[in-house]
N, C-alpha and C positions, 0 to 999 in steps of 0.2 A: 642587545639580543637582535640579531638580524633575522628579518622575516623571511620565509620561505614561500615563494609564490607558487600557487597551484590552482588548478580548476576545482570545482565542486566534486567532480568524478574522481579526481585524484586524491582528495581529501577522504572521500567515502572509502575508496579502495585501501588506502593506508589504515583507515580505522578498522576495516574488516580483517586485513592481515594482523594487526595488532590483537584484535579480539580472538582470532584463530589461534595465535601464538600462545596467548595467555590461557585460553579455556580448553584447548585441545592438545597442542604440542607440549606444553609445560607439564601438564598432569602425565601425559604419556612418557615423557623423559624421566620424570620422577620415579615412575613405576619400573622403568628399565633399570635405573640405578639401584633401586631397592632389590630387584631380582638379581642384579649382578653381584650386589653385596652378599647375598645369601649364599654365593658360590664359594665363599672362603677368602683366602689370602689376596687382598686388594693389590699388593705390589706387583703380582704377576697376572692380574685378571684384565685381559685385553678388552672384554666386554664392558667392565666397569669404566676403564679409561675412555673408551669410545663414547659411552653415555655421558660421562662427565663433559667431555669435549663438545658433544652435541648441546648439553645444557648451557655451556658457556657461550656457544655461538647463538643459541636462541635468546638467551638473556640479554646478549649484546644487541641483537636486532630489536628486541622489545625496547630496550632504552633508546635506540636511534629512532625508532618509530614514535615513541612518546615525545621525544624531543622535537621531531619535525612537525608532529600534529600540534604541539604547544606553540610553535613558532609560524604555523600556517597563516599565510595571507591569501584568503580564498578570493579569487577574481571571478566574477560572474560574466562569462563569455556571451550569454544572451543579452546582456545590456551593452555590449560593445559594438561599435560599427564604424563605418568610414573606410577609406580606401588606402589608408597608410597602415603599413604592417607594424603591428605590435603584439604583445603577449596574447595568446589565445586565437590569433588569426590562423586560418587554414589556407596555405598558399600553394598555388599550382606553378610549377617551374618547368621550363623547357631547356635541356642541355643545348647550349649553342653549337656544340661540336657533333653530338649524335642525334639531336632532335628528339630524344628520350624525354617523356613527360614524367614528372613525379609530383606527389602531393604530400605536403608536410604540414602538421599543425604544431605551432610553437607553444610548449607547455613548461611547467617547472621541471627542474632536475629530477625530482623524485618520481615523476610520472612519465619521463621520457622512455620511448620504446620504438626503436627504428622499424621493427617488424610490423608494428601497428601504425606507422605513419606519424609518429610524434617524436619531435626533436626538442631537445632542451633549450631554453632561452640563452643558455651560456655556451651553446655549440658555436663553432666557427660559422657555419651556415646561417643559424638564427641571428647571430650578431651582425652578419653581412646584410640580412634582410631587413632588420628593424629600421623603421623610418622610411622605407622605400614604398613605392607605389607601382600598381599595375603598368606594365609596359617598360618598367626600368630593367636594366641589365645589372648584374652583380657578379664580381669575381671572388671567388673563394679559394684560398690556399688549402689544398688537401694533401694527405700523405702521397698521393699519387701525382701530385703537381697542381697547378692553378686550373680551375674549373670556372667556366662562365655560364650563368644561367639567365634566361629572360623570364621576368614575372608576368604570367599571362592571366592569373585570376588571384583575388584576395576575397575570402569569404570568412563569415562568422557563423560557426554552427556549434 
């Protein structure tokens, strides 16, 4: 059973989503199914089929969340330090072509969210950064071609 690395915050967020899906979404969907059933012929009841599909999606997500939480390897970032980039590090990069500055935190796959500045440990950028230090240059192959970045800061927060 392979462990799933994640931060404490990621673990809590998954737990909250699981709880919500079990205690709010599941009963609501069951209610929709019961209501749709009462409308008669199920073979031509689009409302019933939509509710059953929603139930299937919700139950699948519940199973996925339970699996990830059971295999969670919680890494306490507050106890990490150093100048070498590893899981949990918040890294400031400068694009060597455009001089554009970006900040990324390296987290587990389940909590990655580019809009919030969190990238998965398995992403090409994170894999290129792991083991590097402030001042180093990294080159990453992106769909738009190779990009070069300079690491200007490594933080633990």
